[in-house]
C-alpha positions in Angstrom: 0.0 0.0 -0.1 1.5 3.3 -1.1 2.0 6.2 1.4 -0.7 8.3 -0.2 -3.1 5.5 0.0 -2.3 4.9 3.7 -2.7 8.7 4.3 -6.3 8.6 2.7 -7.3 5.8 4.7 -6.2 7.3 7.8 -7.9 10.6 7.1 -11.0 8.9 6.5 -10.9 6.8 9.6 -10.0 10.0 11.7 -13.4 11.7 10.0 -15.6 8.7 10.8 -14.4 8.6 14.6 -15.6 12.4 14.7 -18.8 12.0 12.7 -22.4 11.6 13.5 -23.7 8.1 12.6 -26.7 7.0 11.0 -28.7 4.2 12.8 -28.3 0.7 11.6 -31.4 -1.2 10.7 -32.4 -3.8 8.0 -33.5 -0.7 5.9 -32.4 2.9 6.9 -33.5 6.0 5.5 -31.5 9.0 6.7 -31.3 12.7 5.9 -28.3 15.0 6.8 -28.1 18.8 6.6 -25.1 20.7 8.0 -24.1 24.3 7.9 -20.9 25.6 9.4 -20.0 29.2 9.2 -17.2 29.4 11.6 -13.5 28.3 11.4 -12.4 25.0 12.7 -8.9 24.7 14.1 -7.0 21.7 15.6 -3.5 22.4 16.8 -1.2 19.8 18.6 2.4 20.2 19.7 4.3 17.3 21.2 7.7 17.8 22.8 9.4 14.5 23.7 13.0 14.1 25.6 15.5 11.6 24.5 14.9 7.9 24.8 11.1 7.9 24.0 10.2 4.8 22.6 7.5 6.5 20.5 6.1 10.0 19.9 3.0 10.9 17.8 1.3 14.2 17.1 -2.1 14.0 15.4 -4.4 16.7 14.4 -7.8 16.5 12.5 -10.1 19.2 11.7 -13.4 19.0 9.7 -16.0 21.6 9.2 -18.9 19.1 8.5 -18.6 15.5 8.9 -21.3 12.7 8.3 -21.0 9.0 8.4 -23.7 6.2 7.5 -23.5 2.6 7.5 -26.1 -0.1 7.2 -24.4 -3.5 7.6 -27.5 -5.5 7.3 -29.6 -4.1 4.5 -30.3 -1.1 2.4 -29.6 2.6 3.2 -31.4 5.4 1.5 -29.7 8.7 2.3 -29.6 12.3 1.3 -27.0 14.8 2.7 -26.3 18.5 2.1 -23.1 19.9 3.6 -22.1 23.6 3.3 -18.6 25.0 4.9 -18.2 28.8 4.8 -15.4 28.9 7.5 -11.8 28.0 7.4 -10.4 24.4 8.3 -7.0 24.2 9.7 -5.0 21.3 11.2 -1.5 21.6 12.7 0.6 18.7 13.9 4.0 19.3 15.4 6.6 17.0 17.0 9.8 18.3 18.6 12.5 16.5 20.6 15.8 14.6 20.8 16.2 10.7 20.1 13.0 8.7 19.8 12.6 5.3 18.5 9.4 5.9 16.4 8.5 9.5 15.5 5.1 10.3 13.8 3.2 13.6 12.9 -0.2 13.4 10.8 -2.5 16.5 10.1 -5.8 16.1 8.4 -8.1 19.1 7.3 -11.4 18.8 5.4 -13.9 21.2 5.1 -16.9 18.7 4.3 -16.3 14.9 4.6 -18.9 12.2 3.9 -18.8 8.4 4.2 -21.7 5.9 3.4 -21.5 2.2 3.3 -23.9 -0.9 2.9 -23.3 -4.5 3.3 -25.8 -7.1 2.0 -28.0 -4.1 0.7 -28.2 -1.3 -1.5 -26.8 2.1 -1.1 -28.9 5.0 -2.6 -27.4 8.1 -2.0 -28.1 11.8 -3.0 -25.2 14.2 -1.7 -24.2 17.7 -2.2 -21.1 19.4 -0.8 -20.2 23.1 -1.0 -17.0 24.7 0.3 -17.5 28.7 0.0 -15.5 30.0 2.8 -11.8 30.0 3.9 -9.0 27.5 3.1 -8.5 24.0 4.1 -4.8 23.7 5.3 -3.0 20.8 7.1 0.5 21.1 8.1 2.9 18.5 9.7 6.2 19.3 11.1 8.8 17.1 12.6 12.1 18.4 14.1 14.1 15.7 15.9 17.6 14.2 16.3 17.6 10.5 15.8 14.9 7.9 15.1 14.4 4.3 13.9 11.5 5.2 11.9 10.0 8.7 11.1 6.6 9.4 9.4 5.1 12.6 8.6 2.0 13.3 6.4 -0.5 16.1 5.6 -3.8 15.7 3.8 -6.0 18.7 2.9 -9.6 18.7 1.1 -12.4 20.8 0.5 -14.7 18.3 -0.1 -14.2 14.8 0.4 -16.7 11.8 0.1 -16.5 8.0 0.2 -18.9 5.3 -0.7 -19.0 1.6 -0.6 -21.5 -1.3 -1.1 -21.0 -5.0 -0.8 -23.4 -7.5 -2.0 -25.9 -4.9 -2.9 -26.5 -2.1 -5.8 -24.8 1.2 -5.6 -26.8 4.1 -6.7 -24.9 7.5 -6.2 -25.6 11.1 -7.4 -22.9 13.4 -5.7 -22.1 17.2 -6.4 -19.2 18.9 -5.2 -18.5 22.6 -5.6 -15.6 24.6 -4.0 -14.5 28.3 -4.2 -11.6 27.9 -1.6 -8.1 26.5 -1.7 -6.5 23.6 -0.2 -2.8 23.4 1.2 -1.1 20.4 2.5 2.5 20.9 3.8 5.1 18.5 5.4 8.2 19.5 6.6 10.8 17.3 8.4 14.3 18.1 9.9 16.2 15.4 11.3 19.8 14.1 12.1 19.6 10.5 11.3 16.8 7.7 10.7 16.5 4.3 9.8 13.4 4.7 7.5 11.7 8.0 6.6 8.1 8.2 4.9 7.0 12.0 4.2 3.8 12.8 2.1 1.5 15.4 1.3 -1.8 15.2 -0.4 -4.2 18.1 -1.4 -7.4 18.0 -3.4 -10.2 20.5 -3.7 -13.1 17.8 -4.5 -12.5 14.1 -4.0 -14.8 11.1 -4.4 -13.9 7.4 -4.1 -16.1 4.5 -4.3 -15.6 0.8 -4.0 -18.2 -2.1 -4.4 -18.5 -5.8 -5.1 -21.4 -8.0 -6.5 -23.0 -4.6 -7.2 -24.8 -3.1 -10.2 -23.5 0.5 -10.0 -25.0 3.6 -11.4 -22.8 6.6 -10.5 -23.2 10.1 -11.3 -20.9 12.7 -10.3 -20.4 16.6 -10.8 -17.3 18.4 -9.6 -16.4 22.0 -9.8 -13.4 23.8 -8.5 -13.1 27.5 -8.8 -10.6 28.4 -5.9 -7.2 29.9 -6.5 -5.0 26.7 -5.6 -4.5 23.1 -4.5 -1.0 22.6 -3.2 0.8 19.8 -1.9 4.3 20.4 -0.7 6.9 18.2 1.1 10.3 19.3 2.3 12.8 17.1 4.0 16.4 17.8 5.3 18.2 15.0 6.8 21.9 14.7 7.7 21.6 10.8 7.5 19.0 8.6 5.8 19.0 4.8 5.3 15.9 4.6 3.2 13.5 7.4 2.5 10.2 7.9 0.5 8.8 11.2 0.0 5.6 11.8 -2.3 3.4 14.9 -3.1 -0.3 14.5 -4.8 -2.3 17.6 -5.8 -5.4 17.5 -7.6 -8.5 20.0 -8.2 -11.1 17.4 -9.1 -10.5 13.6 -8.2 -12.8 10.7 -8.9 -12.3 7.0 -8.3 -14.8 4.1 -8.8 -13.7 0.6 -8.4 -16.2 -2.5 -8.9 -16.3 -6.3 -9.1 -18.7 -8.5 -10.3 -21.6 -6.3 -11.8 -22.4 -3.8 -14.4 -21.2 -0.4 -14.1 -22.5 2.9 -15.6 -20.9 6.1 -14.7 -21.3 9.8 -15.8 -19.1 12.4 -14.6 -18.5 16.0 -15.2 -15.3 17.7 -13.9 -14.5 21.6 -14.3 -11.5 23.2 -12.7 -9.9 26.7 -13.1 -7.7 26.0 -9.9 -4.0 26.1 -10.2 -2.5 22.8 -9.1 1.0 22.3 -7.6 2.9 19.4 -6.4 6.3 20.0 -4.9 8.7 17.5 -3.3 12.3 18.7 -2.1 14.7 16.3 -0.4 18.2 17.1 0.9 20.3 14.1 2.2 24.2 15.0 2.7 24.6 11.3 3.6 22.1 8.5 2.2 22.0 4.8 1.9 19.8 2.2 0.4 17.0 3.6 -1.8 15.6 7.2 -2.0 12.3 7.4 -3.9 10.9 10.6 -4.7 7.6 11.7 -6.5 5.6 14.7 -7.4 2.0 14.3 -9.1 -0.3 17.0 -10.1 -3.5 16.9 -12.1 -6.4 19.1 -12.8 -9.0 16.6 -13.2 -8.7 13.1 -12.8 -11.1 10.1 -13.0 -10.1 6.4 -12.5 -12.8 3.7 -13.2 -12.3 -0.1 -13.0 -14.6 -3.0 -13.2 -13.7 -6.9 -12.7 -16.1 -9.4 -14.4 -18.6 -7.4 -16.3 -19.2 -4.6 -18.6 -18.7 -0.7 -18.0 -20.1 2.2 -19.8 -18.7 5.7 -19.3 -19.7 9.1 -20.1 -17.0 11.5 -19.0 -16.3 15.3 -19.7 -13.2 17.1 -18.3 -12.5 20.8 -18.6 -9.4 22.3 -17.1 -8.1 25.8 -17.3 -6.0 26.0 -14.4 -2.2 25.6 -14.4 -0.7 22.2 -13.4 3.0 22.2 -11.9 4.9 19.2 -10.6 8.4 19.8 -9.2 10.6 17.1 -7.7 14.1 17.9 -6.5 16.8 16.1 -4.8 20.4 16.9 -3.5 22.7 14.6 -1.7 25.7 12.4 -1.4 26.1 8.6 -0.8 29.3 6.9 0.7 28.0 3.4 -0.1 26.3 3.8 -3.4 22.8 4.3 -2.5 20.1 4.6 -5.2 17.8 7.5 -6.1 14.4 6.9 -8.2 12.3 10.1 -9.0 9.2 10.8 -11.0 7.6 14.1 -11.7 4.2 14.3 -13.4 1.9 16.9 -14.4 -1.3 16.3 -16.3 -4.3 18.7 -17.2 -6.9 16.2 -17.6 -6.5 12.3 -16.9 -8.9 9.4 -17.3 -8.2 5.7 -17.0 -10.8 3.0 -17.7 -10.1 -0.6 -16.9 -12.0 -3.9 -17.5 -11.0 -7.3 -16.5 -13.0 -10.4 -17.5 -12.3 -13.3 -15.4 -14.6 -15.5 -17.5 -16.3 -14.8 -20.6 -16.3 -11.4 -22.1 -16.5 -7.8 -20.9 -16.4 -4.6 -22.4 -15.6 -1.1 -21.7 -17.5 1.4 -23.8 -18.6 4.9 -23.7 -17.1 8.4 -24.5 -14.5 10.6 -22.8 -14.2 14.4 -23.7 -11.3 16.3 -22.4 -10.5 20.1 -22.9 -7.3 21.6 -21.6 -6.5 25.4 -21.5 -3.9 25.5 -18.7 -0.1 25.4 -18.7 1.3 22.1 -17.7 4.8 22.2 -16.3 6.8 19.1 -14.9 10.3 19.7 -13.6 12.8 17.1 -11.9 16.4 17.6 -10.7 18.8 15.0 -9.3 22.1 15.9 -7.9 23.6 12.8 -6.1 27.3 12.4 -5.5 28.5 8.9 -5.2 25.1 7.2 -5.7 24.8 3.8 -7.4 21.7 3.9 -9.8 20.1 7.1 -10.6 16.6 7.1 -12.4 14.6 10.1 -13.1 11.5 10.9 -15.3 9.6 14.2 -16.0 6.4 14.0 -17.7 3.9 16.7 -18.7 0.6 15.8 -20.4 -2.4 18.1 -21.5 -5.1 15.6 -21.8 -4.5 11.7 -21.1 -7.1 9.0 -21.7 -6.4 5.2 -21.5 -8.8 2.5 -22.1 -7.9 -1.1 -21.0 -9.8 -4.3 -21.4 -8.1 -7.7 -20.4 -8.5 -11.2 -19.0 -7.2 -12.7 -16.0 -3.8 -13.9 -16.5 -3.2 -11.6 -19.7 
């Protein structure tokens, strides 16, 4: 599981713990209406002395949060969320020597989760973020550690849906006029393993289902100034480091198994997107992995075992920048792997048939008017293998059909 995937999972869990939960019955009907005008701030500062076994600073802030689950039947739900304030999460860890160091910050203006098991999910939802920015900042400043993890995640609107052994019918609208910033900053002497990540998105929706017939409709509109993810790491010595930033204006992911899928998506962005990863290691060993990924509009749709029909339209007029920088030296031939990727509009559709035929059909329309820039730089004295790539793409559409084992 990648760093950004773990980050998204942790952020979703934190939001669920803080959210009101719909009742669980054989058939549940629920309506949710939330309006928040004020700012929401979470700020944690942890100072540890030498010799601590573990130290963690975790900050979670959400303007509006709702979670609904029915594990024994259907869930019919409607939700409206409006966040007109700002959302800030700050997690800071200071100290000397510590075995395991961790800092995690999550800021979400609106967050929603809905799930069913052995029943259908029927959801109509709207999320609006029209106030201040969503900002998550994680800061670690220590001497030595066996493991160090620092991650930050910011989103204006975030929704997640799931249905297993039941149909999934979702109609979701997300619109935002604010900005999202995720910033991770690490300063340390020496570590065994370091993982640093930052993820920023204006509108994001992810869905997973199995043994389901899926009818999904989504509309995402981003008009805010910026979506930025920044990771900056400086260490005197590192024995293995992974650093990744991901920034998006609009992002949608639909994954299904064993059932027909029909999805219709409309994504529009004028937001400037930036993913920036900067690493400085005067002395490194092992493998150092660095990536920066920025995208204006992104849709990923996958189905296993049955047909899928897509109708996707993407319009991006904001600039997209991806920047990955590495400076360091190795005295035992450590490796460096770097990737910098910037995309205006991206779509990937994938269908896998495990028995018989399965088809991917439909239409994808992509229009990009923003400047796309991808930059990568590696300066590594004494390194073993050095691999670097930079990709800048205005519009990217990929259609894949395959069978198991091929």
